[in-house]
C-alpha positions in Angstrom: 8.1 -22.2 -27.2 5.9 -20.6 -25.7 5.7 -16.0 -25.0 3.4 -14.3 -22.8 1.7 -15.2 -19.7 -0.8 -18.2 -19.4 -4.8 -16.9 -17.8 -3.5 -17.6 -13.9 0.3 -15.3 -14.8 -2.5 -12.7 -16.0 -5.1 -12.5 -13.1 -2.6 -13.2 -10.9 -0.7 -9.5 -13.0 -4.2 -8.0 -13.3 -4.2 -8.4 -9.0 -1.3 -7.0 -8.7 -1.8 -4.3 -10.3 -5.4 -3.3 -8.9 -3.9 -3.6 -5.8 -0.7 -1.1 -6.7 -3.9 1.4 -8.4 -6.3 1.3 -5.9 -3.0 1.9 -2.5 -1.6 4.7 -5.2 -5.5 5.9 -5.2 -6.1 5.7 -2.5 -3.2 8.3 -0.9 -3.5 11.0 -3.4 -7.0 11.0 -2.6 -5.4 11.5 1.0 -2.8 13.8 -0.1 -4.9 16.3 -2.4 -7.8 16.3 0.7 -4.9 17.1 2.8 -3.1 19.6 1.5 -6.6 21.9 -0.1 -6.1 22.1 4.5 -3.1 23.9 3.6 -1.6 20.7 5.5 1.8 19.2 5.2 1.6 15.3 5.7 -1.1 13.1 5.5 -1.6 9.1 6.7 -4.2 6.5 5.2 -5.1 4.2 8.0 -8.0 2.1 6.9 -10.1 1.5 3.4 -7.3 0.1 1.5 -6.1 -3.2 1.7 -3.2 -3.2 2.6 -3.7 -0.9 5.5 -7.6 -2.3 7.2 -8.1 -1.5 9.9 -11.7 -1.0 11.2 -11.7 -4.2 11.7 -8.3 -5.4 10.0 -8.3 -8.0 7.6 -6.2 -10.8 7.2 -4.9 -8.8 3.9 -3.8 -5.9 6.0 -2.5 -8.2 8.9 -0.2 -10.2 5.5 0.8 -6.8 4.3 2.6 -5.1 7.7 3.6 -9.2 8.3 5.8 -9.2 5.3 7.2 -5.9 6.1 8.1 -6.4 9.8 9.5 -9.4 7.9 8.3 -12.2 9.7 5.6 -13.6 6.7 7.5 -14.3 3.6 6.0 -13.0 0.7 7.6 -10.7 -1.6 4.9 -10.4 -4.4 3.5 -8.3 -1.4 6.4 -6.5 -0.2 7.0 -6.0 -4.3 3.2 -4.1 -4.3 4.6 -2.4 -1.3 7.3 -1.0 -2.9 5.9 0.1 -6.3 3.4 1.7 -4.5 6.7 3.5 -2.3 8.2 4.0 -5.1 5.4 5.9 -7.4 6.0 8.0 -4.4 9.2 9.4 -4.2 9.2 10.0 -7.7 6.5 12.3 -7.5 8.7 14.3 -5.2 7.7 12.6 -2.2 8.4 10.9 1.2 6.4 8.2 2.0 7.0 5.2 5.1 5.4 3.2 6.6 4.5 3.2 10.4 2.9 0.2 13.2 -1.0 1.3 13.8 -0.9 1.2 17.3 -4.4 1.6 17.2 -4.4 -2.3 16.2 -0.8 -3.2 15.9 -1.1 -5.5 14.3 -1.6 -3.1 10.8 0.5 -0.4 9.5 -0.7 3.2 8.2 0.5 5.2 5.2 3.2 8.6 6.2 3.5 10.7 3.0 3.9 14.2 3.8 5.9 17.6 1.6 
């Protein structure tokens, strides 16, 4: 009987957790910046693994496709849901909207 994770499973879990952490960090940084200027909403539309748009990356396009249901990946859906759950638990509203500059990636819309 085996308990715990093997090395490959541990690497995959660490990478997934790091992606969620970095996404949450980028969104929260934008929230802090926008709220300091008196805004009640923020958009994150680039510079993260999930939202990269200049240039687009295969990863950001896969996240968009998973969200749209045209790419089957429970892992990507789970990561996006974890990001959203984090902010909802803090009292924010957060949505994904199509980035109209690319039409192949999304941007986060968070408001409070």
